[in-house]
N, C-alpha and C positions, 0 to 999 in steps of 0.2 A: 503493500499500498502507501502510493505517496501523496503529499500533500503539493500540491501547488499554488505560489502565491503571488496572482499578477504583481507586479510592479512598475506598468507600464503605460499608465496614464495620465496624463495632462494635468491633473491637479491644476482644470481655471475655477474650483474656487478654494485653490491657495495658492493666490493672486502672489507675485512680486518675492516667491519664495523658493527652498528648496525641493526638488516632490515631497509631499505629504508625509508622505515613509518614510523620511528622513530626517525627520525633525525632530532636537532632542524632547524626554517627558524630564520627571524631577530630578531624576536619578542622570541625568545623561547618557539615559541606553535609548536607541532611534524605536518610534514608531513602532514601526516594523518586527522589532523586536516585543514589543508586550503586545502586538496582537497575537503574538506563537505563542505566549506563556503557557495557555489555556491549555495546551490541548497535549502538550511532552509527549510531543512527536523529537525520535530520534535523528539526529543534525542528519544524518545520510538517508532520510526520507525525505528532507525539505528540498523545492524546488524555486526560485526566484525567476521569475523571468521582469530583464530589464530592459529600457531602450537604452540606444550605442551612446546616443548623447547623455545618458547620464553618466553612463562611465568614463565617458572624456570628459566630461565636465568634474565630476564629482567624485572618480575612482571608489564605485556605487560595488565593485567585483569585492574588493581587498574591503569597503567596508562592509559589507553581510561577513566576512568573512571571519575580522573581527567583533561583530555580533555576533554570529552561528557557530561559529568555529571551520575549519577546513574541508568537512563532509561532507557542506550544503553543495547543491547544484545550481549552478547561473546558466540561465539560458537569455542570451543578447541576440533582443529587434534593434535591424536596422531602422525600422519607421512605427511612426504609434501605429495599432490596427484602431478599430473602426469599433474595436466591441469588446468588452472580454472575454467574450466566448470565441472572440477568432482569437485572441490572447490564447486562451486556453488549448485551443486546436493547434497553433504555430510550436504551443507546449507541448504536447503531445504527440506531434510531428516529429520535432526536432530530440527531443528527449530519448524517441524512440517508449518510450510506457507502452507495456502491455499488464496493467496490474489496474486492481481498483487506485483509484482516486480522489483525492478530497478536495476542492479548492475553496481556500478560504483569501476572505479582504484582508486588506492589510489597512486598512483603517477604524478596526472595530476591537472589541475582546469579547470572547466569552471562553467557556468550558463547557464538555462534552464527559459526561460519564465515561466513553468510548468510542471510538471513532471507527476502527474497521468492524464493518456488517454484511449481510448477505447479500442485503437489500437494496438499492438507491433510495438516499433521502434526502432530506433539505431540515437544516437544522432552524429550530423555530422560536417563538418565541412570542407570547402575548399582551398586546397595550392594554392588557387590563394589571396587570405589573406595572405600570410604569406611566408617574405621574406627566412629567413630560419626555413626549418624543417628538420627532421629526417625524410624526406618520406618512408622508406625498410623496418618502422620495425611499417606500419601500415596498416588495412585491409580498403579497397573498395569498396562502393558500384554503381551499376548505378539502376539508379531511370528510371518508365516510365513518361507520361507528368502528369498524376494523381498523381507523388512524391509516389508512389508503392515501393518497392525496389525489380528487380526484376535479378538481380544480385550480388554475394559478396562474392568476395575474399579477401583471406591474404596473405596481405605482394605480391601482386600483384596489381599495380596502372593502376586498369582499370577505370579508371575518374579523376575529379578534387576532387570527396566527399569522406573523409574517413570518421573513428570513431576514436571520441574524448574518449573513452572508458566508453559510458553507454549504457547501452542496455535494456531496459523496456521489459516486459514479462506479459501479462495479464493471461497464464496459468502456476502455477507450474508444471503440473500434463504435461500438453505439454511437456515441457522442460526434464524434467523428460522421459519423455517417447523416447523422442528424443535422446536424453544424452542415456539412456540403447545401444538404439538400435546400437549407433554407436561404442559403447565399447563393443558389443556384442565378442561371440567367433570367429566370423565371421568377425574382425577388433581386433585381439589382436596384428599386428602389429602396426599396429595404436600406437604413443606413446603421441602424444597430441592431445587432440582434441581441436580447436577454439571453442569460443564462436561465432565466425563466420559460423563457420561449423554447428554451433546446429542449428543455423539461417538461412544457406541456405538450411538447410534436412527441418523446420521446412513450409520454404519457399514449397517447393517439395509435401510438404503435403497438402495443400493450405491454410496457414494460412499466412496472408497478415501483409507486413511490411511495416512501412515508414521512411521517413526521421523525425530528428527534429533537427533543425537550433542550437549549441552550441555557446554559446557567453564568449570571453573572455577567450580564450581553451589557458595556457597554460600547458608544458610537459616536466614534471623532471623525466625522464624514464630512464636515463642513468645518471651517477656522471659528465662527461660533463655539461649535462643539468640543473641539480642543482645544480654547483659551477656558470653558468651562471644567472642562479635564484637568488643566495644567494651575489652575486658583482654584479646587478641588483642597490642592499643598502648600504649605505655607514653610518658610525657611525664617524662624523666627533669631534674632542677636540677643540675648539674653541678657541682659547687667547683671551678672553676680551681685556687686558692691554696691548697693541701694535697693534694689529686686529682693535677690534673692535672698539676703543676709541685708541688714543693717550696714550702714557704712564704717569702716572699717580703718585702720590706721598701722603703719612697722612703727609708729612712733609716741603716739600719744595712745590713750581709752577711749573707747574700746579697739582693742589689739586684732589683729585678722583672726586671728585662734579663737578670740572672744568672742567675735560677735556671734547676734543670734541671728534665726531664722525669723518671715514672715509670712506667716502659716498663710494668710488668702497669696502671695503671690504659690506660694509649693503646690498650691492645689490647681494654680489654673497651669503650672508647668506639669502637673501629676496628667490635665487632662491636654492638654495640647499631645503631649506624649501620646496619650490613651489615641488618638483621632488621626496618630499618623503621620505628624506634620513633623518636618526637623528642627533641629534648634544646636545654634552654637552660642556658648554662653563668652562672653565680654569682660573681662575684670581688669583693673586697673592695679593690681598685684603686681608683685615682681615675679619673677620665671622663676626663680628661687623657691617661693613658695604651691610649684604645681603640686605636690604632692598632700601637702595638706589639706590644698583647695581640693582635687579630687574627692578626698575619702572624707570631709564638710559635705557635697554635697552627694555623694554614695550614702553617710548617715541618714540624711534625707528621704531615702527612697528617690529621688529622682534618677533621672533616666541617664547613661553614657551618654557626653556631647565634647564633643572639641572644645576647650578651654584657647581666647586670644588675650593672653598676659601682656600685660605696660602697654596698656593701651591709651594711658593717660588723663588727667582732670583737667578736659576741651571739652568743646563743644565736637561731639562727631558726626561725621558728613559721610555719604554713602552716594557715592558716585557711578551712575553707570549709562548707559546707551543704547536708545531704543535702537530695536531690529526685527522686521520682519515674524520671524522664528519666536517674538516674545511681545504673544498682541494680548499687554495686559500692560498699567501700570507694574515698573520691576521694583519698587522701592515705595513705605512710609514711617514714618515712626509715630514713635507718643510716646508720653510722658506720664504714666499711672499710679496713683498712690497706691502699694503694693499688698494698705492692708482696705483697698476698698473691695467692700462687700460683693461691688456690682463688675468685677472684673471680667469674669467670664462672660457678660453681655458686650460690654463694651468691648472687648474683644472680639468675639461674635462666635465665641465658642462655643457653648449649646448645643447639642449635639439633636 
């Protein structure tokens, strides 16, 4: 079984930036790496299809090897295709695939209990499980009492079940046969053949497709959705002296080893950690107090995190630069009373 990840699109909904599948997330990992994590697939079963221009400009193949290791396979297309299904067809031909395969979108995340199956399937989720979702850009399926797909429509809401961008095909030759039929001379006017149309054609030929429930679905198909994903996590620069602890001194009481902690601030930092936020501690203390400071933080049950010492008693200014891959305000600051009982609300940390 192989997993084909088409990365040969024009990313028209992500203008003026590298291909969206390359964009870094909070940890610096490319979007495509995050997109595959929920599948737990061995690297040797992964096939990425990219454009020659992206290889020339961005070193796409080397970057994918850095992200996934040396055992993945890359297919390079000289020109953009007209559709994802054409990209898949070219991949099947060039990679000479003769086994079942899953087509996985590069711009979303989901997990499956298992991938390999004896039957074709479409990975789905329900609109009823989401408060906010772009319902207009998805394909939808209707199923019978046995869970087999009887109808599939592109961008037409015919049920609550929508495709999350995972399509499993048992027979590569049948996929190619349906694609070639739909793109034949009589259908030259068709500018884009969706995978849902391939599936519909295969169903009419008598091939059964079922649904498979996807878990933890997250969609990054537009710049707004990617921005929302990035803004889910923040990096907090937390002052050790004055916020975590009362202000101390190397010379006068209270000395740094004598300072008391601020209980409300401690709870806030624990909450940050429980929500998956990143933390870096900043301290005016000299570097030789590193071991003592780490021990003080550890005794409070606070998360281990990098500590920057010798920050100096001065106004702190964070200098950043705008970039298309960072579609948000990159920094904010807040001076807050560490004993304020409304800290969680002021920092918008209520879950």
